[in-house]
C-alpha positions in Angstrom: -207.4 -111.0 -10.2 -203.6 -111.2 -9.8 -201.0 -108.5 -10.0 -200.3 -109.3 -13.7 -203.9 -108.9 -14.9 -205.0 -106.0 -12.6 -206.7 -103.2 -14.6 -207.6 -99.5 -13.7 -211.3 -98.9 -12.4 -213.4 -97.0 -14.8 -214.0 -93.4 -13.9 -217.3 -91.9 -13.8 -218.1 -88.5 -15.1 -217.2 -86.8 -11.9 -213.8 -88.5 -11.8 -213.1 -87.4 -15.4 -214.2 -83.9 -14.6 -211.9 -83.7 -11.5 -208.9 -85.2 -13.4 -209.0 -82.4 -16.1 -210.6 -79.5 -14.4 -207.2 -77.8 -13.8 -206.9 -77.5 -17.5 -209.8 -75.1 -17.3 -207.8 -72.5 -15.4 -204.6 -73.2 -17.3 -206.5 -72.4 -20.5 -208.0 -69.2 -19.3 -204.5 -68.1 -18.6 -203.3 -69.4 -22.0 -206.4 -67.9 -23.7 -205.5 -64.5 -22.1 -201.9 -64.8 -23.3 -202.7 -65.7 -26.9 -205.4 -63.0 -27.5 -203.6 -60.2 -25.6 -199.9 -60.4 -25.4 -199.4 -59.1 -28.9 -201.7 -56.2 -27.9 -199.7 -55.5 -24.8 -196.4 -55.7 -26.8 -197.5 -53.3 -29.4 -199.0 -50.9 -26.8 -195.6 -50.8 -25.2 -193.9 -49.9 -28.5 -193.2 -53.1 -30.5 -193.6 -52.9 -34.3 -195.4 -55.9 -36.0 -192.1 -57.3 -37.4 -190.8 -57.8 -33.9 -193.7 -59.4 -32.2 -192.5 -63.1 -32.9 -189.2 -62.4 -31.3 -190.6 -61.1 -28.2 -192.6 -64.3 -27.8 -189.5 -66.3 -28.0 -188.3 -66.7 -24.4 -191.2 -68.9 -23.4 -190.6 -71.6 -25.8 -186.8 -71.7 -25.3 -187.6 -72.4 -21.7 -190.2 -74.9 -22.6 -187.7 -76.9 -24.4 -185.8 -77.4 -21.2 -188.7 -77.4 -18.8 -191.0 -79.9 -20.4 -188.8 -83.0 -20.7 -187.2 -82.3 -17.3 -190.5 -82.0 -15.5 -191.7 -85.1 -17.4 -188.7 -87.1 -16.4 -189.0 -86.2 -12.7 -192.7 -86.3 -12.6 -192.4 -90.0 -13.7 -190.0 -90.5 -10.9 -191.8 -88.4 -8.1 -193.8 -89.9 -5.3 -194.4 -88.2 -2.0 -197.1 -87.1 0.4 -198.8 -85.0 -2.4 -198.5 -87.6 -5.1 -196.7 -87.9 -8.4 -197.9 -85.2 -10.8 -200.1 -82.8 -8.5 -197.0 -81.1 -6.9 -195.9 -79.9 -10.5 -199.5 -78.8 -11.3 -199.6 -76.6 -8.1 -196.2 -75.1 -8.4 -196.6 -74.1 -12.0 -200.0 -72.6 -11.3 -198.8 -70.4 -8.5 -196.0 -69.0 -10.7 -198.3 -68.4 -13.6 -200.7 -66.5 -11.4 -197.9 -64.3 -10.3 -196.9 -63.5 -13.9 -200.5 -62.7 -14.8 -200.9 -60.2 -12.1 -197.5 -58.7 -13.1 -197.7 -58.5 -16.8 -200.3 -55.8 -17.5 -198.4 -53.6 -15.0 -195.1 -54.1 -16.7 -194.9 -50.6 -18.1 -191.7 -51.4 -20.1 -191.4 -53.8 -23.1 -188.6 -55.7 -21.8 -190.3 -56.4 -18.5 -193.5 -57.5 -20.3 -191.3 -60.0 -22.2 -189.7 -61.3 -19.2 -193.1 -61.8 -17.6 -194.3 -63.6 -20.8 -191.3 -65.9 -20.4 -192.2 -66.6 -16.7 -196.0 -67.2 -17.6 -195.2 -69.6 -20.5 -192.7 -71.6 -18.6 -195.0 -71.8 -15.6 -198.0 -72.7 -17.7 -195.7 -75.6 -19.2 -194.9 -76.8 -15.7 -198.5 -77.3 -14.9 -199.8 -78.4 -18.5 -197.0 -81.1 -19.2 -197.9 -83.4 -16.2 -201.7 -83.0 -16.9 -201.2 -84.8 -20.3 -199.5 -87.7 -18.4 -202.1 -87.6 -15.7 -205.0 -88.8 -17.9 -202.8 -91.8 -19.0 -202.1 -92.4 -15.2 -205.7 -92.3 -14.1 -207.9 -93.8 -16.7 -208.2 -97.3 -18.3 -207.0 -97.6 -21.8 -210.6 -98.0 -23.1 -211.4 -94.5 -21.4 -208.5 -92.6 -22.9 -210.5 -91.0 -25.7 -213.0 -89.9 -23.2 -210.3 -88.6 -20.8 -208.6 -86.5 -23.4 -212.0 -85.4 -24.6 -212.9 -83.9 -21.2 -209.4 -82.2 -21.2 -210.2 -80.7 -24.6 -213.5 -79.5 -23.6 -212.1 -77.7 -20.5 -209.3 -76.3 -22.7 -212.0 -74.9 -25.2 -214.3 -73.5 -22.3 -211.3 -72.0 -20.5 -210.0 -70.3 -23.7 -213.5 -68.9 -24.4 -213.4 -67.1 -21.0 -209.8 -66.0 -21.4 -210.4 -64.8 -24.9 -213.7 -62.9 -24.3 -212.6 -61.4 -20.8 -211.5 -57.9 -22.2 -214.5 -57.6 -24.7 -217.0 -58.5 -21.9 -215.4 -56.2 -19.3 -215.5 -53.4 -22.0 -219.1 -54.1 -22.5 -219.8 -53.8 -18.8 -218.3 -50.3 -19.0 -214.6 -50.9 -18.0 -212.3 -48.6 -20.0 -210.9 -50.3 -23.3 -208.5 -47.6 -24.1 -205.4 -46.2 -22.5 -202.8 -43.4 -23.3 -200.0 -44.2 -25.6 -197.8 -46.8 -23.8 -200.4 -47.9 -21.3 -202.6 -51.0 -21.1 -206.4 -50.7 -20.9 -208.2 -51.6 -17.7 -210.3 -54.2 -19.6 -207.1 -56.0 -20.3 -205.5 -55.3 -16.9 -208.6 -56.8 -14.9 -208.9 -59.7 -17.3 -205.3 -60.8 -16.3 -206.2 -60.6 -12.7 -209.1 -62.9 -13.3 -206.8 -65.3 -15.1 -204.5 -65.3 -12.1 -207.2 -66.3 -9.7 -208.6 -68.9 -12.2 -205.5 -70.8 -12.9 -204.6 -71.2 -9.2 -208.2 -72.1 -8.1 -209.0 -74.6 -10.9 -205.5 -76.5 -10.5 -206.0 -76.5 -6.7 -209.4 -78.1 -7.2 -207.9 -81.1 -9.2 -205.2 -81.3 -6.5 -207.6 -81.6 -3.7 -210.2 -83.8 -5.5 -207.9 -86.6 -7.0 -205.9 -89.1 -5.4 -203.1 -90.7 -7.5 -202.4 -94.5 -7.7 -199.2 -95.1 -5.7 -196.3 -96.7 -7.6 -197.0 -100.2 -6.5 -200.6 -100.1 -7.8 -199.4 -98.5 -11.0 -197.0 -101.4 -11.5 -200.0 -103.8 -11.1 -202.0 -102.4 -13.9 -201.3 -104.4 -17.1 -201.7 -101.7 -19.8 -198.1 -101.2 -21.1 -198.1 -99.3 -24.4 -198.2 -101.3 -27.6 -195.3 -101.1 -30.2 -193.0 -99.6 -27.7 -189.2 -100.3 -28.5 -187.0 -100.5 -25.4 -184.0 -98.2 -25.2 -181.0 -99.8 -26.9 -178.5 -101.6 -24.7 -175.7 -99.4 -23.4 -173.3 -100.7 -26.1 -175.5 -99.4 -28.9 -176.8 -96.1 -27.4 -173.7 -94.1 -27.7 -173.6 -94.6 -31.5 -177.2 -93.4 -31.9 -176.6 -90.4 -29.8 -173.4 -89.5 -31.4 -175.0 -89.5 -34.9 -178.0 -87.5 -33.8 -175.7 -85.1 -31.9 -173.2 -84.5 -34.7 -176.2 -84.0 -37.1 -177.9 -81.4 -35.0 -174.5 -79.8 -34.2 -173.7 -79.5 -37.8 -177.0 -78.2 -38.8 -176.6 -75.4 -36.1 -173.2 -74.4 -37.2 -174.1 -74.2 -41.1 -177.2 -72.1 -40.2 -175.2 -69.7 -38.1 -172.3 -69.4 -40.7 -175.1 -68.8 -43.4 -176.8 -66.1 -41.2 -173.3 -64.3 -40.8 -172.3 -64.8 -44.5 -175.5 -63.4 -46.0 -176.4 -61.0 -43.3 -179.7 -62.7 -42.7 -182.2 -61.6 -39.9 -180.5 -61.8 -36.4 -183.6 -63.7 -35.1 -182.4 -66.7 -36.9 -179.3 -67.1 -34.6 -181.7 -68.2 -31.9 -182.7 -71.1 -34.0 -179.1 -71.9 -34.9 -178.0 -71.8 -31.3 -180.8 -74.2 -30.3 -179.7 -76.7 -32.9 -176.1 -76.4 -31.9 -176.9 -76.6 -28.1 -179.2 -79.7 -28.7 -176.4 -81.4 -30.5 -173.9 -80.6 -27.9 -176.2 -81.9 -25.1 -176.4 -85.1 -27.0 -172.8 -85.4 -27.3 -172.3 -84.8 -23.6 -175.0 -87.4 -22.8 -172.8 -89.9 -24.9 -169.8 -89.1 -22.8 -171.8 -89.5 -19.7 -173.7 -92.8 -20.6 -171.1 -95.4 -19.5 -170.6 -93.8 -16.1 -174.1 -92.9 -15.0 -176.9 -94.7 -17.0 -179.5 -93.2 -14.7 -178.5 -89.7 -15.2 -181.4 -87.3 -16.2 -179.7 -85.9 -19.2 -178.8 -89.4 -20.4 -182.4 -90.7 -19.9 -183.9 -87.6 -21.7 -181.6 -87.7 -24.6 -181.9 -91.6 -24.8 -185.7 -91.5 -25.0 -185.6 -88.6 -27.5 -183.5 -90.6 -30.0 -185.3 -93.9 -29.5 -189.0 -92.8 -29.4 -191.7 -95.2 -30.9 -191.8 -95.0 -34.6 -195.6 -94.2 -34.3 -194.6 -91.2 -32.2 -192.1 -90.0 -34.7 -194.8 -89.9 -37.4 -197.2 -88.1 -35.1 -194.5 -85.6 -34.2 -194.1 -84.5 -37.9 -197.9 -83.8 -38.2 -197.8 -82.0 -34.7 -195.0 -79.8 -35.7 -196.8 -78.5 -38.9 -200.2 -78.1 -37.2 -198.6 -76.0 -34.4 -196.8 -73.9 -36.8 -200.2 -72.8 -38.0 -201.7 -72.2 -34.6 -198.8 -70.0 -33.5 -199.1 -67.9 -36.6 -202.8 -67.5 -35.7 -202.1 -66.4 -32.2 -199.3 -64.1 -32.8 -200.5 -62.2 -36.1 -204.4 -62.3 -35.8 -204.5 -59.1 -33.9 -202.5 -57.0 -36.3 -204.2 -58.6 -39.4 -207.8 -58.0 -38.1 -207.0 -54.5 -36.8 -205.3 -53.5 -40.0 -207.6 -55.1 -42.6 -211.0 -55.3 -40.9 -211.0 -52.4 -38.6 -208.6 -50.2 -40.7 -206.1 -49.1 -38.0 -202.5 -49.6 -37.1 -202.3 -47.0 -34.2 -202.5 -49.0 -31.0 -203.9 -45.8 -29.0 -206.9 -45.6 -31.5 -210.3 -46.8 -30.6 -210.6 -48.7 -33.9 -207.5 -50.8 -33.2 -208.7 -51.7 -29.8 -212.0 -52.6 -31.1 -210.2 -54.9 -33.5 -208.2 -56.3 -30.7 -211.3 -57.1 -28.6 -213.0 -58.6 -31.8 -209.9 -61.1 -32.1 -210.8 -62.1 -28.5 -214.3 -62.8 -29.6 -213.1 -64.9 -32.7 -210.8 -66.9 -30.5 -213.6 -67.4 -28.2 -215.8 -68.9 -30.9 -213.2 -71.4 -32.2 -212.5 -72.4 -28.6 -216.2 -72.8 -27.9 -216.6 -74.9 -30.9 -213.7 -77.0 -29.9 -215.3 -77.6 -26.4 -218.4 -78.9 -28.2 -216.4 -80.8 -30.8 -214.4 -82.6 -28.2 -217.3 -84.9 -27.7 -218.3 -85.2 -31.3 -214.9 -86.3 -32.6 -214.6 -89.5 -30.6 -217.8 -90.8 -32.4 -216.2 -90.1 -35.7 -212.9 -91.7 -34.7 -214.8 -94.9 -33.7 -216.0 -95.1 -37.1 -213.0 -94.0 -39.2 -210.2 -94.1 -36.7 -208.3 -91.5 -34.8 -205.8 -90.8 -37.6 -208.3 -90.2 -40.3 -210.5 -88.1 -38.1 -207.4 -86.0 -37.4 -206.7 -85.5 -41.2 -210.2 -84.3 -42.0 -210.1 -81.8 -39.2 -206.7 -80.5 -40.3 -208.1 -80.1 -43.8 -210.9 -78.1 -42.6 -208.4 -76.0 -40.5 -206.3 -75.4 -43.6 -209.3 -74.0 -45.6 -210.4 -72.0 -42.7 -207.0 -70.3 -42.6 -207.0 -69.6 -46.3 -210.4 -67.8 -46.1 -208.8 -65.2 -43.7 -207.0 -63.9 -46.6 -210.2 -62.6 -48.3 -212.9 -61.9 -45.6 -213.1 -58.2 -44.6 -216.3 -58.3 -42.7 -216.1 -58.7 -39.0 -219.2 -60.9 -38.6 -218.1 -63.1 -41.4 -214.8 -63.8 -39.7 -216.9 -66.0 -37.3 -217.3 -68.7 -40.1 -213.6 -69.7 -40.5 -213.3 -69.8 -36.6 -215.8 -72.8 -36.7 -213.5 -74.6 -38.9 -210.4 -73.8 -36.8 -212.4 -74.9 -33.8 -212.8 -78.4 -35.2 -209.0 -78.5 -36.2 -208.1 -77.2 -32.6 -210.3 -79.9 -30.9 -208.6 -82.7 -33.0 -205.1 -81.3 -32.3 -205.7 -81.5 -28.6 -207.3 -84.9 -28.7 -206.4 -87.2 -31.3 -202.7 -87.2 -31.3 -202.8 -87.9 -27.5 -205.2 -90.8 -28.0 -203.0 -92.4 -30.6 -199.8 -91.7 -28.6 -201.1 -93.1 -25.4 -201.6 -96.4 -27.0 -198.0 -96.8 -27.9 -196.2 -95.5 -24.7 -195.2 -97.5 -21.6 -197.2 -96.1 -18.6 -194.0 -95.7 -16.6 -192.6 -93.1 -19.1 -195.8 -91.2 -19.8 -194.4 -88.0 -18.3 -191.0 -88.0 -20.1 -192.5 -88.9 -23.6 -195.4 -86.3 -23.1 -192.6 -83.9 -22.4 -190.8 -84.9 -25.5 -193.9 -84.9 -27.6 -194.3 -81.3 -26.5 -191.1 -80.4 -28.2 -193.0 -80.5 -31.3 -195.4 -77.7 -30.0 -192.5 -75.6 -28.8 -190.3 -76.0 -31.9 -192.9 -74.5 -34.1 -193.2 -71.5 -31.8 -189.4 -70.9 -32.1 -189.6 -71.4 -35.9 -192.4 -68.8 -36.1 -190.5 -66.5 -33.7 -187.3 -66.7 -35.8 -188.3 -67.4 -39.3 -191.7 -65.6 -39.7 -190.2 -62.3 -38.5 -187.6 -62.6 -41.2 -190.1 -63.4 -43.7 -192.3 -60.4 -42.9 -189.3 -58.0 -42.9 -188.0 -59.4 -46.3 -191.2 -59.8 -48.3 -194.2 -58.1 -46.7 -193.1 -55.7 -44.0 -196.5 -53.7 -44.2 -198.7 -56.6 -45.3 -199.1 -59.1 -42.4 -202.2 -60.7 -44.0 -199.8 -63.0 -45.8 -199.0 -64.8 -42.6 -202.3 -66.4 -42.8 -201.4 -68.0 -46.2 -198.3 -69.5 -44.6 -200.5 -70.9 -41.9 -203.0 -72.4 -44.4 -200.1 -74.1 -46.2 -198.5 -75.6 -43.1 -201.8 -76.9 -41.9 -202.3 -78.7 -45.2 -198.8 -80.1 -44.6 -199.8 -81.4 -41.4 -202.7 -83.4 -42.9 -200.5 -84.7 -45.4 -198.1 -85.9 -42.7 -200.8 -87.7 -40.8 -201.0 -90.1 -43.9 -197.9 -91.8 -42.5 -199.5 -92.4 -39.2 -201.1 -95.9 -38.6 -204.8 -95.5 -38.4 -206.6 -97.4 -35.5 -210.3 -97.8 -35.6 -210.8 -99.7 -32.3 -209.7 -99.0 -28.7 -207.3 -101.3 -27.3 -208.7 -103.1 -24.1 -206.6 -104.3 -21.2 -206.2 -108.0 -20.7 -208.9 -109.6 -18.7 
């Protein structure tokens, strides 16, 4: 077999396990964050309407971290490999943040540690997405991402359940006003050990293909459009930059003129900043075509058409997920456990029950990860994703009316199927259209459409709550149901593929 027709060897189950095991620890940390950070913020004095804004530092950093990490991980090769140095660095920093957050004592410090935690998880997580594409043959990518999804689900179960389980074992579940319960504190310590240990396992048990071997594998993405020639790229970047800059300026002017919520300035600033960076890249492109900023901005504006369609669906589906993670605790505590007092036992029981609910949907996702590929084989990845998103939307809608703690477990089953699909199907579709040498940067750019929804929720949702239902956070779940349905509608634009592309023999 010559270099032009070389194919990657198939991985056995142990190989697939080792490639994705680090995600198990990453998701324990992420599960702890999602289920408990709002609780920590409220315990330290935050009101419900300000919760989203306090989450904002992480996603702003993610917009910068993810494409940069993707760009450089595509080009890194050293003693420790291509992606693995980034896994380990991110895991180390995330572990430190997990040990620090429950000891913050002050709301501002807790928010800064959330920024550190979110950024560090992104440093580890983004290369893991590209790692599957690097290490498995195209015919195994669905299985590769299914393993990753299963570890995400299993890790999130442990992360979500940890405070509840420790409370059942006798660890204190309440604290004085302004304090963090020991059950939460010890859970975060567990998360710090877990993320470092699991990522270290993947680093020590896998060996990446060196650049010359990667070049020999004939599995370049289908349908990829090469970046326009230097002569055409400045025009594309200029149009995109001026558009984003104009939108940002108009939004900032509108906020000032109509005295809108100040949170929205963050969104206006991001649009303005992105537009300015594109214009800077335009000015730099003729002098230094290989500049990192030029490369990132060029790949952003010239991404494959299938990726653009997927990005729209990804944006709407993650809007729903961030609403779930940020607002489920105050919703369940207020409407099901009838308490808004963070020092009360009823509130903390409700917060613990949210951990149980999150563990259920993550547990369902861990199992569904191996069921959905069978459905995708019959009807295609895109149609499978549509079905799961519709189930997720209906599940969010049911949270508006259910008031029994046990009955809340039912919609979590539906959310679990949607979550499994969100973590698997877009990446299966995406990997088939991307060039392997740019998996890292394009996965980083695709993650924009995970981070941007968090920014929108953090800025817009807080304004909506203050303006329309300051004392009724339950209506956030209606918004979540609506945007999940929009995600399903957006997937109708994505080309459905029922077969798995196989490499040339």
